Each structure stands twice: as structure tokens, then as C-alpha cells.
C-alpha positions in Angstrom: -89.1 -26.1 67.5 -87.5 -22.6 67.1 -89.8 -19.7 67.0 -89.4 -16.9 64.5 -88.3 -14.6 67.3 -85.3 -16.9 67.9 -84.0 -16.3 64.4 -80.6 -14.5 64.1 -81.0 -10.9 63.1 -78.0 -11.0 60.8 -78.4 -12.9 57.5 -75.5 -14.7 55.9 -74.7 -13.5 52.4 -75.1 -15.8 49.5 -74.0 -16.2 45.9 -75.5 -18.3 43.2 -73.1 -19.9 40.7 -73.7 -19.6 37.0 -74.5 -23.3 36.8 -77.1 -23.0 39.6 -78.7 -20.0 37.8 -78.9 -22.2 34.7 -80.6 -24.9 36.8 -83.2 -22.5 37.9 -83.8 -21.2 34.4 -84.2 -24.8 33.1 -86.7 -25.7 35.9 -88.7 -22.6 35.2 -88.6 -23.3 31.5 -89.8 -26.8 32.1 -92.7 -25.4 34.1 -93.3 -22.9 31.4 -93.1 -20.0 33.9 -95.2 -18.1 34.7 -97.4 -21.0 35.8 -98.7 -22.2 39.2 -96.0 -24.8 39.5 -93.3 -22.3 38.4 -94.6 -19.9 41.0 -94.5 -22.6 43.7 -90.9 -23.5 42.7 -89.8 -19.9 42.9 -91.5 -19.3 46.3 -90.0 -22.5 47.8 -86.5 -21.7 46.3 -86.4 -18.2 47.9 -87.9 -19.5 51.2 -85.1 -22.1 51.2 -82.4 -19.5 50.6 -83.9 -17.2 53.3 -84.0 -20.1 55.8 -80.3 -21.0 55.0 -79.3 -17.3 55.4 -80.7 -17.4 58.9 -79.4 -20.9 59.8 -76.7 -21.8 57.3 -75.6 -25.1 58.9 -79.0 -26.8 58.8 -78.3 -28.6 55.5 -77.2 -32.2 55.5 -74.3 -34.1 53.9 -74.9 -36.9 51.4 -71.7 -38.9 51.3 -73.4 -41.3 48.9 -73.6 -38.5 46.3 -70.3 -36.6 46.8 -67.3 -36.5 49.1 -66.9 -32.8 48.5 -67.6 -30.1 51.2 -71.2 -29.4 50.2 -74.5 -29.6 52.0 -78.0 -30.4 50.7 -81.2 -28.7 51.5 -84.3 -30.4 50.3 -87.4 -28.7 49.0 -89.4 -31.4 47.4 -88.7 -32.5 44.7 -85.5 -30.5 44.5 -82.1 -30.4 46.2 -80.4 -27.1 46.8 -76.6 -28.0 46.8 -74.5 -25.5 48.7 -71.1 -24.8 50.1 -71.3 -23.1 53.5 -68.6 -20.9 55.0 -69.0 -18.7 58.1 -69.9 -15.6 56.2 -71.0 -16.9 52.8 -73.2 -19.5 51.3 -72.4 -20.5 47.7 -75.3 -22.2 45.9 -73.7 -24.7 43.6 -76.7 -26.5 42.1 -80.5 -26.7 42.1 -81.4 -30.2 41.0 -84.5 -32.4 40.8 -84.1 -35.4 43.1 -84.6 -37.9 40.2 -81.6 -36.7 38.2 -78.2 -38.3 38.4 -76.9 -36.0 41.1 -73.6 -37.8 41.7 -72.6 -37.5 38.0 -73.7 -33.9 37.8 -71.7 -32.9 40.9 -68.6 -34.8 39.8 -68.6 -32.5 36.7 -69.4 -29.3 38.5 -67.2 -29.7 41.5 -63.9 -30.5 39.7 -62.5 -27.2 40.7 -62.1 -26.0 44.3 -65.1 -24.2 45.8 
């Protein structure tokens, strides 16, 4: 297991798409933020982003959900869907694992990333 000292010193930049921002707002609205669950979601969301900034290629593919060039990072019970480039991470979606992810991504990823 990598130690904190082994982490790269330079963080990869990231952007959050408008649709992904809406996902986060909907999740917080569902939890009626501020609430303990909303606070846990926010913490886990930002920890996931921070991890991916340090190690952007640690996400995994899910070819059963999409053939597009996106990776998934799981922070239960959510998926962070992202497009990774060498100098930039684009967060495409933040979705609960029980949603119809394949259908949502088909709609969102019609245009090139």
C-alpha cells in the first residue's frame, strides 16, 4: 500500500461539468443538506476528487455501462464518472449506484468529451 509520502507533489487539475454539479445538488437536496448524511457525502466526494488528483488513473472501466472513454471511481453508494487526460480530469457525473447509469450516460455522453 502506498504511503502518503509517496504521493505526487503536483495535483492534476479538474473540472466539473454542469450536469455533474446538478447531480451533487440533487444528492444534497435529497439528504436535505446540511445533515449528517449530506456532510458525509460532501466529505467523501471531495476526498475522492483529491485522491484522483494525485492518482488520476486509479479509476476503473465499466464496459457493461458504457463504451465511452470514461472511468468510474466508487465511493459507496455513488459513482464518480470521469474522463481522464494527462493534465485534466473532467467529472462527468456523480450518480447513485442504483440508478440506471447506462441510460443516463448514453444521454450525457452523446457529444465528444
